[in-house]
N, C-alpha and C positions, 0 to 999 in steps of 0.2 A: 863029037859035034857042041859040048860043052864048052870046050877052050877057044873057039871062037868067040861064045857069048860072053865070056868072060874079058877078051878082047873089048869087046863092045862097051862093055860099063866102065874101064879104065880109064878111057879121055873124064867121062862123067864124074867120077871120082877125082882124079886130079882137077876139076874145074872146079868141085866143092872147097876142095882144101886153096887152093890158088886163091877163091872168093874169100874165104874166110882170114886167110894172112892178109888180104889186099885191105879188109875192113878193121883190122887191129891193130894195122900200121897207119891209119888215117884216122884212127879216133880222136875227138878233143878231149885235154886235159882236165881233169875234173876241179872247179874250180870251189874252194871253202870260203865261202859269204864271212866277212868278218862280224862280230858280234855285233849287237845293234844296242847301243844304251838308251835307255828310258831318260831322256832328260826331265820329266816331269817327276821322276824320284829324285834327282839332284836337287841338295837343297844346300845353301850358304851355311858352311859349318866353321869358319874362323875369319876375323877380320885384322889387321892390323894398322894400325893408325901410321899416319908421315912422322918421318922424326930427323930433324936436323939440330946440332946443338945453338943454332940462331934461332931456330923456332919459340924456343922457349917454354911450349907443352912437352910433357910426354906422357901419355897414355897406356895403360897395359893394354896387352892384345887381347882379344874376345874371343870364346868360342860359345856354340851352339848346340844344345840338344833340342829334339823334334818328339812330338807322338805321334801316333798314327794317322791324325788330321794335318798332316804339316805345319803345327801350330809350335813355336819356340816354348819349350817348359822349363828349359834351366839356361844361363846365361853366367860365364864364368870371364871374369874380367881382372886377370892376374890371381890374387892371394884369395878374391871376394867372387862367393857363388850365390845366386838369385834363383828361388824357383818361381815359376812364372803359373799362376792359375788364373783361365779362364771362366770365371765365374758366370756371367750371362753376358748379352752382346753388350749392355752397358756398365760393364764392374769387369776391370783385370786388377788379380791382387800379386803382390810379389812380396816374398818373404826371403830375407837375407839369410841364408844356408851356411854358412862361414864366412871367415873373415882371415885378415893377417896379421891384425894385432896383436901383442903380445902383452899379457899382464891384464889383458881386459876382454872381454865379451860382448859383442855388439848384437842387440837384438832390434831387427827394422823391419816394419811393416809399411808396405808403400800401397794405396788404393787409387787406381786408375779410373777415373768416371768420364765415361761416353755418352754422347746422343748422336744417334744418326752418324755412327761411326768414328764421330771426332771429339777428342778428348776436350771435355769442360773443366775439369780441375783435376791435381794429381795432391794427394795430401800423403806424407810419409813421416810417420811415427818413429822416432830411434831412442832406445835409452842403451846407454853403456853402463854396464857393472863391471867390477873388479872379480878375476876368475879366483883370488883366494878370500875374499871376505862377502859378505852380504851386506853388501853397499854400493848404490849408484856414484857412477861417476860424473854422467850429463845424462841429461832427457831435454829433446827439442821436437820439433814440431814445423815442419815446412808444409806451407801450402801454395799450390801453383793456380792460377786461373787465368782461362783463356778465351778470347773473344774472337769473332770472324765478322768479315763483311763481304758478301756478295762469295759466301762459302771460303774466302782464303782467310787465313790466320791474319788478326789486325792488332792484337794486343796481347799479352802476356804480363800479367803483376805475380810477382812471389812475395810469399809472405814469411814472418818467422816468430815463433817465440819459445822460450826459453824461461829457466827457472830466475832470472836476473828481469826476463820481460813476458811477464806471464801474459800478456793480449798478443795478439797479432799484431805487428808492425810491416809496412811496407818498406823490402828491403830492396828491390830492383823492379824496374819497368823496360818492356821492349815494347816500341810501336813499330809495326811494318806500313810498308805502302805497296799496292801494289799497281801493276800497267801493263796494260794488254795482256794478260794472263801471266804474267811472271812478277813475283815481289823483288821489286828494285832498289827496295832502301830498307834499312832499320834503323831505329836510334835507340841506345839504351842510356837507361840513365840508374844509377847506382846511389842509392840515398845513404849508405852508410859511408863510402869513400866523396858523396858529393863528386862522382864523375860522370860526364855525359859525352857521348862520341855517336858517331853517324857511321853506318856501313853500305857503301854505295854498290850494286851489282850491277855486271855486264853479263848478258847471254849469247849462244851461241843461236842459229837457225834451226838446230836440230832436234827432232821430239824428245822430251825428257826422258833419259835413261834411268830405270831403276838403278837407286844407290848413287846416283852419281853426286848429291849432296851430302855425302856421309863423311863429312869432314870438318876442321876447323873453321869456324867466323861465317857458315853459310845460316842459313834460316834456321835448320834444322838443329844446328848448334846452339841459338839463341834460344830456341824453344824447352829445352831442356838440357839435363848435363848429363843425362848418362840414360841408358836402355835404349837405343838410338834403333837396335836391331826389332824391337818390339812396337816403338813409337813411329816409324819412320813414317810410315803411310797413314798415319791418325791424327794429322794436324790439320784437317780440310785439303782443298785443293792444292795439288802439286804444282809447281809452276812447271808454265808448259816447254819452258828448254831447258836448257844445260849451263851453269854458270862456269864461268869462264876467267872471271876478273873479277877481283872483289878488293875495294879502295877504301880505307878509315879518313874519316876528320875529325879532327878532335878541337874539341873547346879549350879545351885544359888539358895537359900533356898526364897524362896516367903516373900517378905516383910507383904503380909496380916495376920490379926488376926488366921487363920485358913487354913491348905490344906491337901489333901489326901496325903496318904502314901501308904495303899492299902485298896482294899476291894473284897469280895465275893460277890457273888448274888445266891440266891436261888428261885425257881418258884413254885408255885401251881396253880392247875388247877380247876375249879369248874366241878361239874358234866356233863356237857357239852362241856368239854375239852376248856372250853376257859381260858385264863389267867385270875389269880383271885386276886394273890399277887406274888410281886418281893422283898424278904425279903434279905436284906443287910446286912454286918458286915464287921467291920474295923476297921482303924487304922488313924487320923488324928493327925497331930502334929501344935503347933504355937509358935511363937517367945515371945509371954508373959510366957512360962512354959520352955524357953530354948530348944525349940523344942522336949520335952518328948512326947513319943506316949501317944496319948488320944482313948483309945477303946470305939468301939460302936458295940452293938450287936442285931442282928434282929430287926431291925428298917424295916417294910413294906411299899410298897406301893399297895395301892388298887386300883381293876376294878370294877366297879358297872354297871350291866347291865340292862336293863328295856325294 
């Protein structure tokens, strides 16, 4: 009597086994999600300037270190290293930590004074001493003063003093013109070499891309000669759009070995829509070749994030 009962349960057991086998064969594959990169923690860690033998300017690559608040606290430019201290909202101090000068030691401190987030003045005091003797090689002070109109940078005056000129003297001045939210012209005057020329800017219709003016001959370039990584957003309002062409007008030809005549700018973004490259092409000229144009093409400035 037990045997028929066993036969009755065998079909049920077979059904259960078959069902389990069927479920295993049709199960979905396990999908492993890629790691999520938090872009808010990524920062610009290095920048290289565009270079071509006909550009006539070559600047060292830069790299940056940050604190926990994502503020730049160290800048390296070639063999020069600067420490950045944010004393308060109205004062940033820059101390030179290292240099690459043989036989000399550079002691330099720069004070950046701000008001409502915009630079009012930058004062740099520099003393260079000999490595092997207690004697000063040189001592200079530079002071740069900034004026604004409708919150846009309108005027920059640079002063200098040293042992030969113990009182500050005006050495350079730049006047900017703003039109419809863009700085469209800069006029620069050097009082030491008596050179004056104008720079005209043409813009696209796209919204300003962070860092898009981080190259030669832009208003940022004529605002201060270094530390753009710290200062780029501290010279009043940014232009609304991006510069695509720069033209120079010389009232008298510069006696320098190389001068810009015209330059076009293109930009590429990475997959996260951050600025990856600024690509510049254009023409320079010099007095060594009777001011014949020297063309350069597709010189790249590059941004690296990490």
